[in-house]
C-alpha positions in Angstrom: -26.4 -22.4 -18.3 -27.0 -26.1 -17.6 -28.3 -27.4 -14.6 -25.0 -28.8 -13.6 -23.3 -25.5 -14.1 -26.1 -23.5 -12.1 -25.4 -25.5 -9.0 -21.7 -26.0 -9.6 -19.4 -25.2 -6.2 -15.8 -25.1 -6.1 -13.9 -27.3 -3.7 -13.3 -25.3 -0.8 -10.7 -27.6 0.9 -8.7 -28.0 -2.2 -8.4 -24.0 -2.6 -7.9 -23.4 1.1 -4.9 -26.0 1.0 -3.4 -24.6 -2.3 -3.4 -21.1 -0.7 -1.4 -22.6 2.3 0.7 -24.5 0.2 2.0 -21.8 -1.8 2.4 -19.7 1.3 5.6 -21.7 2.2 7.3 -20.3 -0.9 8.7 -17.1 1.3 7.1 -18.2 4.4 8.3 -15.6 7.2 8.6 -16.1 11.1 5.3 -14.2 11.7 3.2 -16.0 9.4 3.4 -13.9 6.6 5.0 -14.3 3.1 8.0 -12.5 1.6 8.2 -13.2 -2.2 9.5 -10.2 -4.0 9.1 -10.4 -7.8 11.6 -12.4 -9.9 13.5 -13.6 -6.9 14.2 -17.1 -5.8 10.9 -17.3 -4.0 8.8 -16.0 -6.9 10.7 -18.7 -9.0 9.8 -21.3 -6.6 5.9 -20.4 -6.8 6.0 -20.0 -10.4 7.5 -23.3 -11.0 4.5 -24.8 -8.5 1.9 -22.7 -10.6 3.2 -24.0 -14.0 3.1 -27.7 -12.9 -0.3 -27.2 -11.3 -1.5 -25.6 -14.4 0.0 -28.4 -16.7 -1.5 -30.9 -14.4 -5.1 -29.5 -15.0 -4.4 -29.5 -19.0 -3.4 -26.1 -19.6 -1.2 -24.8 -21.9 1.3 -22.5 -20.2 2.8 -19.4 -22.1 4.9 -16.6 -21.1 5.5 -13.4 -22.3 8.6 -10.9 -22.6 8.1 -9.4 -19.1 7.4 -12.9 -17.4 3.6 -12.9 -17.1 2.2 -16.2 -17.3 -1.0 -17.2 -19.4 -2.3 -20.8 -18.7 -5.1 -21.5 -21.6 -7.7 -23.9 -21.2 -9.3 -24.3 -24.5 -12.8 -23.9 -25.5 -15.2 -25.2 -28.3 -15.0 -22.2 -30.3 -11.1 -21.3 -30.3 -11.6 -18.4 -32.3 -12.8 -16.4 -29.7 -10.4 -14.5 -27.4 -10.4 -16.2 -24.3 -12.1 -14.8 -20.9 -9.0 -13.8 -18.8 -9.2 -14.3 -14.7 -6.2 -14.2 -12.3 -4.3 -11.8 -10.2 -0.4 -12.1 -9.0 2.0 -14.2 -7.0 4.3 -11.7 -6.0 4.1 -9.9 -2.2 5.3 -7.1 -0.4 8.3 -7.6 1.6 6.3 -8.1 4.5 3.3 -9.4 2.9 0.5 -11.8 3.7 -0.9 -15.1 2.2 -4.0 -13.5 0.2 -3.1 -10.7 -1.6 -3.0 -11.5 -5.1 -2.5 -14.9 -4.4 -6.3 -15.6 -3.6 -7.2 -14.3 -7.2 -4.7 -16.4 -8.9 -5.4 -19.8 -6.8 -9.3 -19.2 -7.3 -8.5 -19.1 -11.1 -6.9 -22.4 -10.9 -9.5 -23.8 -8.5 -12.1 -22.8 -11.0 -10.6 -24.6 -13.8 -10.1 -27.7 -11.8 -13.9 -27.8 -10.8 -15.0 -27.3 -14.4 -12.5 -30.2 -15.2 -14.0 -32.4 -12.5 -17.3 -31.6 -13.5 -16.7 -32.3 -17.2 -17.7 -28.8 -18.4 -16.5 -27.4 -21.7 -16.8 -23.8 -22.2 -18.1 -22.1 -25.5 -15.1 -19.5 -25.2 -11.6 -20.5 -24.0 -10.6 -19.5 -20.5 -7.0 -18.2 -19.7 -5.7 -17.8 -16.1 -3.1 -14.9 -15.8 -0.2 -14.5 -13.3 0.9 -10.9 -13.8 4.7 -10.1 -13.0 5.4 -7.2 -10.1 1.8 -6.2 -9.4 3.3 -5.2 -6.0 6.2 -2.7 -7.0 7.9 -3.5 -4.0 11.2 -4.8 -5.8 10.8 -2.6 -9.1 8.7 0.6 -10.0 6.1 0.9 -11.2 3.6 -1.3 -9.5 1.3 -3.4 -11.8 3.9 -2.7 -14.6 3.4 -6.0 -16.7 -0.2 -5.4 -17.0 0.3 -1.7 -17.6 2.8 -2.5 -20.4 0.0 -5.1 -21.6 -2.4 -2.2 -21.9 0.4 0.0 -23.7 1.1 2.4 -20.8 4.7 1.6 -21.0 6.6 -0.2 -23.7 8.6 -3.7 -22.9 11.9 -2.1 -23.5 11.2 0.7 -20.8 10.0 -1.9 -18.1 13.1 -4.3 -18.9 15.4 -1.4 -18.3 14.0 -0.5 -14.9 16.5 -1.2 -11.9 15.9 -2.5 -8.3 17.7 -1.0 -5.1 20.7 -3.2 -5.9 20.8 -2.1 -9.3 19.7 -5.4 -11.1 17.3 -4.6 -14.1 13.9 -6.3 -15.0 15.8 -8.1 -17.7 18.4 -9.5 -15.5 16.1 -10.7 -13.0 14.0 -12.4 -15.6 17.0 -14.2 -17.1 18.2 -15.0 -13.5 15.0 -17.1 -12.6 14.4 -18.2 -16.5 11.0 -16.3 -16.7 11.6 -14.3 -19.8 9.2 -15.7 -22.4 9.2 -15.6 -26.0 5.8 -14.1 -26.5 5.3 -10.0 -27.3 3.8 -8.5 -24.3 0.0 -7.7 -25.5 0.2 -10.2 -28.3 -2.1 -12.6 -26.3 -5.4 -11.0 -26.7 -8.4 -11.4 -23.9 -11.9 -10.9 -24.5 -12.7 -9.7 -20.8 -10.8 -10.0 -17.7 -12.1 -10.6 -14.2 -10.1 -10.4 -10.8 -10.8 -11.8 -7.5 -9.2 -10.0 -4.6 -9.3 -9.4 -0.9 -10.9 -5.9 -0.2 -7.6 -4.8 1.5 -10.0 -2.3 3.4 -12.6 -2.5 6.4 -15.9 -1.8 4.6 -17.0 -5.5 3.7 -16.2 -6.7 7.1 -17.8 -3.7 9.1 -21.1 -4.2 7.0 -20.9 -7.9 7.1 -21.1 -8.2 3.4 -19.6 -11.5 2.0 -18.8 -9.8 -1.6 -17.8 -6.6 -3.2 -19.0 -6.0 -6.6 -16.4 -3.8 -7.7 -18.1 -1.2 -10.2 -14.8 1.4 -10.3 -11.2 2.0 -9.1 -10.0 5.2 -7.6 -7.9 7.6 -9.4 -4.3 8.1 -8.3 -2.1 11.3 -8.5 1.9 10.9 -7.3 4.0 13.8 -6.5 7.6 14.1 -5.9 8.4 17.3 -3.9 11.8 19.1 -2.2 11.7 21.5 0.5 15.0 23.8 0.2 15.8 25.9 3.3 19.3 26.6 4.9 21.3 24.3 7.0 22.6 26.1 10.1 23.8 25.5 13.7 21.1 23.9 15.9 22.2 25.7 19.1 23.2 29.1 17.7 20.6 29.9 15.3 17.5 31.8 16.9 14.1 30.3 16.3 12.8 33.5 14.4 15.9 33.1 12.1 15.7 29.7 10.7 14.5 28.4 7.3 14.0 24.8 8.5 12.8 22.6 5.6 11.8 19.7 8.0 9.5 22.1 9.7 8.3 23.3 6.6 7.6 19.8 5.6 5.8 19.1 8.6 3.2 21.8 7.9 2.7 20.3 4.2 2.2 16.9 5.5 -0.8 18.1 7.8 -1.9 20.3 4.7 -2.3 17.2 2.5 -4.2 15.7 5.6 -6.2 18.4 5.9 -7.2 18.7 2.4 -7.9 15.1 1.6 -10.2 15.2 4.5 -11.8 18.4 3.2 -12.6 16.7 0.1 -13.7 13.6 1.6 -15.2 11.0 2.5 -14.2 9.9 -1.1 -10.3 11.2 -1.0 -7.3 10.1 0.5 -3.9 11.8 0.9 -0.5 10.3 2.0 3.1 11.3 2.6 4.7 8.2 2.2 8.5 9.1 1.9 10.6 11.8 3.3 14.3 12.0 3.4 16.7 14.7 4.8 19.5 15.5 3.0 22.7 14.9 4.9 20.8 14.6 8.4 22.6 15.7 11.5 21.6 15.7 15.1 22.6 19.1 15.5 22.0 20.7 12.3 18.8 22.4 11.0 17.6 20.4 8.1 18.2 22.5 4.8 16.7 20.1 2.3 14.1 17.4 2.5 12.6 15.4 -0.2 9.3 13.9 0.2 6.5 12.3 -1.8 2.6 12.7 -1.8 -0.1 10.2 -3.1 -3.3 11.5 -3.4 -6.6 9.1 -4.5 -10.2 9.6 -5.3 -12.8 7.9 -7.6 -13.7 11.3 -9.2 -11.1 13.0 -11.6 -12.8 16.5 -10.6 -11.8 15.8 -6.6 -8.2 15.0 -7.7 -8.3 18.5 -9.6 -9.6 20.3 -6.7 -7.1 18.6 -4.3 -4.2 19.4 -6.7 -5.2 23.2 -6.7 -5.7 23.2 -3.0 -2.4 21.6 -2.3 -0.3 23.9 -4.5 -1.9 27.0 -2.9 -1.2 25.7 0.5 2.4 25.1 -0.4 3.0 28.5 -1.9 1.8 29.9 1.2 3.8 27.6 3.3 7.0 28.4 1.2 6.5 32.1 1.4 5.8 32.4 5.1 8.5 30.0 6.3 10.9 31.6 3.7 11.7 28.4 2.0 11.6 27.0 -1.6 9.1 24.1 -2.3 9.3 22.2 -5.6 6.1 20.1 -6.2 5.8 18.1 -9.3 3.2 15.5 -10.3 5.0 12.6 -11.8 2.1 10.2 -12.4 -1.4 10.2 -12.9 -3.9 7.4 -13.3 -7.6 8.4 -14.1 -10.3 6.5 -12.3 -11.3 3.2 -13.4 -14.7 2.8 -14.8 -15.2 -1.3 -14.8 -17.4 -2.6 -17.6 -21.1 -2.4 -17.0 -21.9 -5.6 -18.5 -19.1 -7.6 -16.4 -19.9 -5.8 -13.2 -23.6 -7.0 -13.8 -22.4 -10.4 -14.4 -20.7 -10.2 -11.3 -23.6 -9.0 -9.4 -25.7 -11.7 -10.8 -23.6 -14.3 -10.1 -23.4 -13.1 -6.4 -27.5 -12.8 -6.2 -27.9 -16.5 -7.9 -25.5 -17.8 -5.2 -27.4 -16.0 -2.4 -24.4 -14.1 -1.0 -24.7 -10.7 0.8 -23.0 -7.9 -1.4 -22.6 -4.2 -2.0 -21.2 -2.1 -4.8 -17.8 -1.0 -3.7 -14.9 1.2 -5.1 -11.3 -0.2 -5.1 -9.2 1.9 -2.9 -6.0 0.1 -4.1 -4.8 -0.3 -7.7 -4.7 -3.5 -9.4 -3.9 -5.2 -12.7 -7.7 -5.1 -13.6 -7.7 -1.4 -13.3 -4.9 -1.5 -16.2 -6.8 -4.2 -18.1 -9.7 -2.4 -18.2 -8.5 0.4 -20.6 -8.2 -2.0 -23.3 -10.4 -4.9 -22.5 -14.0 -5.2 -20.7 -13.0 -5.9 -16.9 -14.3 -6.2 -13.3 -13.5 -7.4 -10.0 -14.7 -9.3 -7.0 -13.9 -8.5 -3.3 -14.0 -10.6 -0.4 -13.4 -9.4 3.2 -9.9 -9.7 4.9 -9.8 -9.3 8.7 -9.8 -5.8 10.1 -8.9 -4.5 6.7 -5.2 -5.4 7.0 -3.2 -6.0 3.9 0.3 -5.5 3.0 1.3 -7.0 6.4 2.1 -10.5 7.8 -0.9 -10.2 9.8 -3.4 -10.2 6.6 -6.0 -12.7 6.7 -9.2 -13.8 5.4 -11.6 -16.9 6.1 -12.0 -20.1 4.2 -15.7 -19.5 3.8 -15.1 -15.8 2.2 -12.5 -17.0 0.1 -14.6 -20.1 -1.1 -17.7 -17.4 -1.7 -15.4 -15.3 -3.8 -14.2 -17.9 -6.0 -17.7 -19.2 -6.5 -18.7 -15.8 -7.8 -15.7 -15.7 -10.0 -16.1 -19.1 -11.6 -20.1 -18.3 -12.2 -19.1 -14.9 -13.9 -16.6 -16.7 -15.8 -19.3 -19.3 -17.0 -21.9 -16.3 -17.9 -19.1 -14.7 -20.0 -17.5 -17.8 -21.7 -20.9 -19.9 -21.8 -21.2 -23.7 -21.6 -20.8 -25.4 -24.8 -23.7 -27.7 -25.8 
């Protein structure tokens, strides 16, 4: 690497300004951002991003699911580009940094290379992946998952939101259905910068998280079927209360996850009582379970224990409990060479760091199945994310962007 490249630093103020400039698209009264994928605010930030990329000399291409690819040419255009980026959509009550930091830091990397007159040997490609959050359309990270071959484009295009609007209709509605086939634009590697969305870096006073793996995830759909009866006239011993049974299931999920800890978590995130009424004992309750661990054997053990606990609860309470695994994503092991590149860049810049597991799912976790991938984490205040209070410091964002840039330079090379 040339001397100018080894001493290179991104423009901290410019990065910080762009983060806050884009936060106006979907700004909420509490200081957060509501920018649901493929909605009017998403169109606004996409239009802004396209113009900013073109102003930086990048060629912007859009695929059939609306993912944006902004290409910076390298000396050797026969090589597949090094990808970097994240997403620009948010949760309904999201913050300024989740996804946005990684996408805008990627733009800042390119701007900095332009300012320094640095040409890379390998091309660089910034990516804004469609619908990472999954808050409007399911599944989350759908565009990168389709890129990785987990879904067909047609399958994703037919998914609908709560109002019955399809992904296809939403793409056309904002003018971001591209003409490139999903997966046609090949990447040689992919590096994603992100806030941690957890408390470890802040608690340990570390600036950088070198992400070497991502948790495996299993999603379940369940339904408890008891018997609806009068709340005032049915004696307690004769009840087949679906909600009371579910309460035991919820506690079982918590206990089993803790038993298999510390590297396991379990969550019942949704419950719906069928035909609820104040004076009727619930007869049917639907629920969901989310189990995560970085080890496949732990996921298997939790699954076995959960099914055993649920069978015991159903038998004792005289209810039926249907419990089905509807999705399983194996743990992600990020590419060792890329993880080492992130670690080396962090060391050379003098930042404190630790190896870390990603507790959340990310686009990079999907990409890791088809291209070498890695991630860089920076702290967020109190570990809070998916919330309008989400916050990160300018210094940490700058550090993460510098690590991203020097990782990319190590991968793409500086043209001589």
